[in-house]
C-alpha positions in Angstrom: 0.0 0.2 0.4 2.6 2.4 1.1 4.7 1.6 -2.1 1.9 2.1 -3.9 1.2 5.4 -2.5 4.2 6.8 -3.0 4.2 6.0 -6.7 0.8 7.0 -7.7 1.0 10.4 -5.1 4.2 11.6 -6.9 3.0 10.8 -10.0 -0.4 12.5 -9.6 1.4 16.0 -8.1 3.6 15.8 -11.0 0.9 15.6 -13.7 -1.5 18.1 -11.8 0.7 20.8 -11.7 1.8 20.5 -15.5 -2.3 20.9 -16.2 -2.7 23.5 -13.7 0.6 25.4 -15.4 -0.5 24.2 -18.9 -4.1 25.9 -18.1 -2.6 29.4 -16.5 -0.4 29.2 -19.7 -3.3 29.4 -22.1 -6.2 30.6 -20.1 -8.7 27.6 -20.4 -11.1 26.9 -18.5 -11.9 23.4 -19.5 -10.4 20.2 -20.2 -11.8 20.6 -23.6 -10.3 23.8 -23.9 -6.6 22.8 -22.9 -6.7 20.3 -25.7 -8.1 22.5 -28.2 -4.4 22.9 -29.5 -3.4 19.4 -29.6 -2.8 17.3 -32.9 -5.7 15.8 -33.3 -4.1 12.2 -33.0 -3.6 13.3 -29.9 -6.3 15.2 -28.7 -8.3 11.8 -29.9 -6.3 9.6 -28.0 -7.0 12.0 -24.9 -10.6 11.2 -25.0 -10.5 7.9 -25.8 -8.0 7.4 -22.5 -10.4 9.0 -20.3 -13.5 6.8 -21.7 -11.5 3.5 -21.2 -10.1 4.9 -17.9 -13.4 5.9 -16.6 -15.0 2.3 -17.8 -11.8 0.8 -15.9 -12.7 2.2 -12.5 -16.5 1.9 -12.8 -15.8 -1.7 -13.5 -13.7 -2.4 -10.2 -16.4 -0.3 -8.5 -18.8 -2.4 -9.4 -17.1 -5.4 -8.8 -16.5 -4.7 -5.3 -20.0 -3.8 -4.7 -21.2 -6.7 -6.0 -18.6 -9.0 -3.4 -20.1 -6.8 -0.6 -23.4 -7.2 -1.5 -23.2 -11.0 -1.7 -21.5 -11.5 1.2 -22.3 -9.1 3.5 -25.9 -7.8 2.6 -27.4 -11.2 1.5 -26.8 -12.9 4.7 -29.0 -10.3 7.0 -31.8 -10.8 4.2 -32.4 -14.8 4.1 -30.1 -18.1 4.3 -29.0 -20.7 2.3 -32.0 -22.7 2.2 -34.1 -19.2 1.7 -32.4 -16.8 -0.5 -33.9 -13.2 -0.6 -35.4 -12.5 -4.1 -32.1 -10.2 -4.4 -29.6 -13.1 -3.6 -31.2 -15.8 -5.6 -29.1 -15.6 -8.3 -25.7 -14.0 -8.6 -26.6 -12.4 -12.0 -29.9 -11.0 -11.0 -27.7 -9.0 -8.1 -24.7 -8.5 -10.5 -27.2 -6.5 -12.6 -28.7 -4.8 -10.0 -25.4 -3.7 -8.5 -24.3 -2.5 -12.2 -27.5 -0.3 -12.8 -27.2 1.7 -9.3 -23.4 2.2 -10.4 -24.4 3.0 -13.6 -27.2 5.5 -12.5 -24.6 7.2 -9.6 -21.8 7.9 -11.9 -24.1 9.5 -15.1 -23.4 13.1 -15.0 -25.7 15.5 -13.7 -27.1 18.9 -14.7 -28.3 19.8 -11.5 -27.5 23.2 -10.0 -28.2 25.8 -7.4 -29.9 24.7 -3.6 -30.3 21.0 -5.1 -26.7 20.6 -6.3 -25.3 22.3 -2.6 -27.5 20.0 -1.2 -26.0 16.8 -3.0 -22.4 18.1 -2.8 -22.9 18.7 1.5 -24.9 15.0 1.5 -22.1 13.5 -0.5 -19.0 15.4 1.6 -21.0 14.1 5.0 -20.7 10.5 3.9 -17.8 10.5 2.6 -16.2 11.7 6.4 -18.9 9.5 8.0 -17.4 6.5 6.5 -14.0 7.2 6.9 -14.3 7.7 10.6 -16.3 5.0 10.5 -13.7 2.5 9.0 -10.8 4.2 11.3 -12.9 4.0 14.3 -13.6 0.4 13.5 -10.6 -1.0 13.0 -9.0 0.7 16.1 -11.6 -0.6 18.0 -11.3 -4.2 16.9 -7.3 -3.8 17.7 -8.1 -2.7 21.4 -10.8 -5.4 22.0 -8.6 -8.5 20.3 -8.8 -11.5 22.3 -5.1 -12.7 22.7 -5.8 -16.2 21.9 -6.6 -14.7 18.5 -4.1 -15.3 15.9 -3.5 -12.0 13.5 -0.8 -13.0 10.5 0.4 -10.6 7.8 1.7 -10.3 4.7 4.7 -7.7 3.8 4.6 -7.6 0.6 1.7 -8.8 -2.1 3.0 -8.2 -5.5 -0.5 -9.6 -6.8 -2.1 -6.9 -5.3 -0.2 -4.3 -6.8 -2.5 -3.4 -9.9 -5.5 -3.0 -8.4 -4.1 -0.9 -5.5 -2.5 1.5 -8.4 -5.6 1.5 -10.4 -8.0 2.4 -7.3 -5.5 5.0 -6.0 -4.7 6.8 -9.4 -8.2 7.4 -10.1 -8.9 9.1 -7.1 -5.5 10.5 -6.9 -4.5 11.1 -10.7 -8.0 13.2 -12.1 -7.1 15.9 -13.8 -10.7 17.1 -15.6 -11.7 20.1 -13.3 -8.1 21.2 -12.9 -8.1 24.2 -15.6 -11.0 25.6 -13.9 -10.1 25.3 -10.7 -7.2 27.5 -12.1 -9.3 29.6 -13.6 -11.3 30.2 -10.7 -8.5 30.8 -8.9 -7.7 35.0 -8.2 -5.0 35.7 -10.6 -2.4 36.7 -8.3 -2.5 33.4 -6.7 -2.5 31.1 -9.7 0.9 30.7 -9.8 1.4 29.2 -6.4 -1.6 27.3 -6.7 -0.4 25.5 -9.3 2.3 23.8 -7.2 0.7 24.2 -3.8 -3.0 22.6 -4.5 -1.6 19.3 -5.8 1.0 18.4 -3.2 -1.8 19.5 -0.2 -4.4 17.4 -1.9 -2.2 14.8 -2.9 -1.0 14.2 0.6 -3.9 14.6 2.4 -5.7 12.1 0.1 -2.5 10.1 1.0 -2.7 10.6 4.4 -6.4 9.0 4.8 -5.9 6.2 2.4 -2.9 4.7 4.6 -5.4 5.6 7.9 -7.9 3.3 7.0 -6.0 1.0 5.0 -3.9 0.6 7.8 -6.7 0.4 10.6 -8.6 -2.6 8.9 -5.2 -4.3 7.9 -4.1 -4.1 11.3 -7.1 -4.5 12.9 -7.9 -8.2 11.0 -4.9 -9.1 9.1 -4.8 -11.4 6.4 -8.6 -12.3 7.1 -9.4 -9.6 4.6 -10.4 -11.5 1.5 -10.3 -10.2 -2.2 
């Protein structure tokens, strides 16, 4: 986790800083405007890459959500002998989860009070989940029975790629950076191109480290997937 975080974090800071500097120099307000002066082949490649990247992230999150529903939710709704309607078929569960993820990721056109309400709800939900995960992990560590054997693996190469993809999806997002640069006070833009990526990526890294290590040190290799 730490190695992946250092690699992705360094790349994210350099990439975000470069994009913000380019937006500052060209006066671009959106990522589309920033790409207008690129050669046609590069412009098309940028668009295709963002679509493929988004689909890859969506498929990963869909897989994780499906696993969560099957392993955590379905046992609460019924038993193996009499499963709930949602859990009677893995394909049915997967289809419903995929539809839910699709609905959650469709770009919206809300504005005004509704937009602020959705943003505040998302912000509050995110931090509730983060704090709950950390507190839960620490509680398990403090209250773990002495006879409970917990094993750890210091290096697991098989998990490197999924971790890098998920971290990059959160830390290397750049489509909103030109607009953020444009909306920054003009006299502070140059400073922001260096400070904003460093501060944002550092805070993200601290959150990811706290959540991941709180969970892993709590139950170790009992974590599946």
